[in-house]
C-alpha positions as CSV (number, residue, x, y, z in Angstrom):
1,X,2.2,-16.7,4.2
2,X,3.9,-14.7,6.6
3,X,1.6,-11.6,7.5
4,X,2.9,-8.5,5.9
5,X,4.9,-9.9,3.2
6,X,4.3,-8.0,0.0
7,X,3.9,-10.1,-2.9
8,X,3.7,-9.2,-6.9
9,X,0.8,-10.1,-8.9
10,X,1.9,-12.5,-11.8
11,X,0.3,-12.4,-15.6
12,X,-2.2,-14.9,-14.4
13,X,-3.1,-13.6,-11.3
14,X,-6.8,-12.5,-10.3
15,X,-8.1,-10.2,-8.1
16,X,-11.7,-10.1,-6.3
17,X,-12.4,-6.5,-4.8
18,X,-15.2,-6.4,-2.3
19,X,-16.8,-2.9,-1.7
20,X,-16.3,-0.6,-4.7
21,X,-16.5,2.9,-2.9
22,X,-14.0,5.3,-3.7
23,X,-10.9,3.3,-2.6
24,X,-12.1,0.0,-4.1
25,X,-13.1,1.6,-7.4
26,X,-9.8,3.5,-7.9
27,X,-7.9,0.0,-7.0
28,X,-10.1,-2.1,-9.2
29,X,-10.3,0.2,-12.3
30,X,-6.3,0.7,-11.8
31,X,-5.5,-3.2,-11.8
32,X,-8.2,-3.4,-14.7
33,X,-6.2,-1.1,-16.6
34,X,-2.9,-3.1,-16.1
35,X,-4.7,-6.0,-17.7
36,X,-5.4,-7.8,-14.3
37,X,-8.6,-9.9,-14.1
38,X,-11.0,-8.2,-11.5
39,X,-14.0,-9.1,-10.2
40,X,-15.8,-6.3,-8.2
41,X,-18.4,-6.8,-5.7
42,X,-20.9,-4.4,-4.2
43,X,-24.3,-4.1,-2.7
44,X,-25.1,-0.7,-4.5
45,X,-26.7,-1.4,-7.9
46,X,-25.7,2.1,-9.4
47,X,-22.0,1.6,-8.6
48,X,-22.4,-2.0,-10.1
49,X,-23.9,-0.5,-13.3
50,X,-21.5,2.1,-13.4
51,X,-18.5,0.0,-13.3
52,X,-20.2,-2.7,-15.9
53,X,-17.7,-3.3,-18.6
54,X,-14.9,-1.5,-17.0
55,X,-13.8,-4.4,-15.0
56,X,-13.8,-8.0,-16.0
57,X,-16.6,-8.9,-14.1
58,X,-18.9,-6.5,-11.3
59,X,-22.0,-8.2,-9.5
60,X,-24.3,-6.8,-7.1
61,X,-24.1,-9.2,-4.1
62,X,-23.8,-9.4,-0.2
63,X,-20.4,-10.5,0.3
64,X,-21.0,-11.5,4.0
65,X,-22.9,-14.6,3.0
66,X,-20.8,-17.4,2.7
67,X,-22.8,-19.0,-0.2
68,X,-22.7,-16.1,-2.3
69,X,-18.9,-16.1,-2.0
70,X,-19.0,-19.8,-3.0
71,X,-21.4,-19.2,-5.9
72,X,-19.1,-16.4,-7.4
73,X,-16.0,-18.6,-7.0
74,X,-13.7,-16.6,-5.3
75,X,-11.8,-19.4,-3.8
76,X,-10.3,-19.4,-7.4
77,X,-8.8,-16.0,-7.0
78,X,-5.4,-15.5,-5.9
79,X,-5.9,-12.2,-4.4
80,X,-8.8,-10.6,-2.6
81,X,-9.1,-6.8,-1.4
82,X,-12.0,-6.2,1.1
83,X,-12.3,-2.5,0.7
84,X,-15.6,-2.1,2.6
85,X,-15.7,1.4,4.5
86,X,-19.3,1.9,5.8
87,X,-19.5,-1.2,8.2
88,X,-16.7,-2.9,10.4
89,X,-18.9,-5.7,11.0
90,X,-19.2,-6.5,7.1
91,X,-15.8,-6.0,6.7
92,X,-14.8,-8.5,9.3
93,X,-17.2,-11.0,8.2
94,X,-16.1,-10.8,4.5
95,X,-12.5,-11.1,5.5
96,X,-13.2,-14.2,7.8
97,X,-15.1,-15.9,4.8
98,X,-12.2,-15.3,2.3
99,X,-9.6,-16.8,4.9
100,X,-11.8,-19.9,5.2
101,X,-11.7,-20.1,1.4
102,X,-7.8,-19.9,1.7
103,X,-7.3,-17.1,-0.7
104,X,-3.7,-16.9,-0.8
105,X,-3.4,-12.9,-0.3
106,X,-6.0,-11.3,1.7
107,X,-5.6,-7.4,2.0
108,X,-8.3,-5.5,3.9
109,X,-8.8,-1.7,4.5
110,X,-9.2,-0.9,8.0
111,X,-11.0,2.3,9.2
112,X,-9.8,2.6,12.5
113,X,-6.8,1.0,14.5
114,X,-9.2,-1.3,16.6
115,X,-10.9,-2.4,13.3
116,X,-7.2,-3.3,11.8
117,X,-6.2,-4.7,15.1
118,X,-9.5,-7.1,14.6
119,X,-8.6,-7.9,11.2
120,X,-4.8,-8.6,11.9
121,X,-5.9,-11.3,14.6
122,X,-8.3,-13.1,12.2
123,X,-4.9,-13.4,10.1
124,X,-5.7,-11.1,7.1
125,X,-2.4,-11.0,5.3
126,X,-2.2,-7.0,4.8
127,X,-4.3,-4.3,6.7
128,X,-4.1,-1.1,5.1
129,X,-5.2,2.3,6.3
130,X,-5.4,4.3,3.5
131,X,-7.2,7.6,4.8
132,X,-4.7,7.5,7.8
133,X,-1.5,7.2,5.2
134,X,-2.9,9.7,2.9
135,X,-3.3,12.0,5.6
136,X,0.2,11.4,6.9
137,X,1.6,11.8,3.7
138,X,0.0,15.3,3.0
139,X,0.9,16.7,6.3
140,X,4.4,16.2,5.3
141,X,3.9,17.7,2.1
142,X,2.1,20.9,3.4
143,X,4.9,21.3,5.7
144,X,7.5,21.4,3.1
145,X,9.6,19.1,5.1
146,X,9.7,16.1,2.3
147,X,9.0,16.1,-1.4
148,X,7.0,12.8,-1.0
149,X,6.4,10.2,1.5
150,X,5.2,6.6,0.8
151,X,4.2,4.2,3.8
152,X,5.6,0.9,2.4
153,X,4.0,-1.2,5.0
154,X,5.3,-3.4,7.7
155,X,6.4,-0.3,9.7
156,X,8.6,1.0,6.9
157,X,8.4,4.2,4.7
158,X,10.2,5.4,1.9
159,X,10.7,9.5,1.5
160,X,12.0,11.7,-1.0
161,X,13.7,14.9,0.5
162,X,16.8,17.1,0.1
163,X,19.9,15.6,1.9
164,X,20.8,17.1,5.3
165,X,24.2,19.0,5.4
166,X,25.4,16.2,7.6
167,X,25.6,13.9,4.4
168,X,27.1,16.3,2.0
169,X,30.7,15.9,0.8
170,X,31.7,12.6,1.9
171,X,31.1,8.9,0.7
172,X,27.7,7.6,2.2
173,X,30.0,4.7,3.9
174,X,32.1,7.3,5.8
175,X,28.7,9.3,6.9
176,X,27.8,5.9,8.7
177,X,24.1,7.0,8.1
178,X,22.7,3.6,8.0
179,X,24.4,2.7,11.2
180,X,23.4,5.8,13.2
181,X,19.8,6.2,12.0
182,X,18.8,2.7,10.6
183,X,18.1,4.3,7.2
184,X,19.3,3.4,3.7
185,X,20.1,6.1,0.9
186,X,18.6,3.9,-2.2
187,X,18.8,6.5,-4.8
188,X,19.6,10.2,-5.7
189,X,18.7,12.5,-8.5
190,X,21.4,13.1,-11.1
191,X,22.2,16.3,-12.6
192,X,20.1,15.7,-15.5
193,X,17.2,15.1,-13.6
194,X,17.4,11.1,-13.7
195,X,17.5,9.0,-10.8
196,X,20.4,6.6,-10.1
197,X,21.5,3.8,-7.5
198,X,22.9,5.2,-4.3
199,X,26.0,3.1,-3.2
200,X,28.9,3.5,-0.2
201,X,30.9,5.4,-2.7
202,X,28.3,8.1,-3.5
203,X,29.1,11.6,-2.5
204,X,26.2,14.0,-2.3
205,X,26.3,17.4,-3.0
206,X,24.4,20.4,-1.4
207,X,20.6,20.5,-2.5
208,X,20.9,16.8,-3.9
209,X,17.3,15.1,-3.7
210,X,17.8,11.6,-2.2
211,X,15.0,8.7,-1.6
212,X,15.5,7.0,1.5
213,X,13.8,3.9,3.1
214,X,13.8,3.0,6.7
215,X,11.4,2.6,9.7
216,X,8.7,5.1,9.5
217,X,9.0,7.2,12.7
218,X,12.9,7.5,11.8
219,X,12.0,8.6,8.0
220,X,9.6,11.1,8.9
221,X,12.2,12.7,10.9
222,X,15.0,12.5,7.9
223,X,15.0,16.1,7.2
224,X,15.8,17.5,10.4
225,X,18.8,14.8,10.9
226,X,22.2,16.3,11.4
């Protein structure tokens, strides 16, 4: 599968989450609440005991060992998330085994840029940087420049912000914002507080809130565009 292509979980899909720290636990529990079959793996007995009964199955095991992953049947899962944050070596080794088992969709958490580069070179389909992404998002919120910022992967981001003055009063097709900045206005907040799709005929008003998507470096500067 092409690296970075986002996939949607289907009703019969299943996910194995390796590493049940804060990130792994949050992910696994959210999926379980949505009715997804989730196998959690961690080496910490206390964590495993705490999550017992909250996931479909949770086991204490060393996921860096091929025979362990084989016995747990990870090759039968459609998705795998390597959420190990304590050891780069363990993250890389576990990811390697999951790829050798041909799990269709492998995601892995990267602690540093070099770590992420190695994961990508291994062939991991999706490399995520949760701490860096959250830090970037909070920085925007603290500055008050954006109402929300979301890294959607593949070098793209989605931002929610007040429309710059240059976009107000004319149909979006006439504004030429997409051609000029390579950004798409995908939605606009209606007077009643609901959201509606933005089209080329949409005319923004002063103080309208919009959702814009495009290359992350450009999207981050959206509020300052004129």
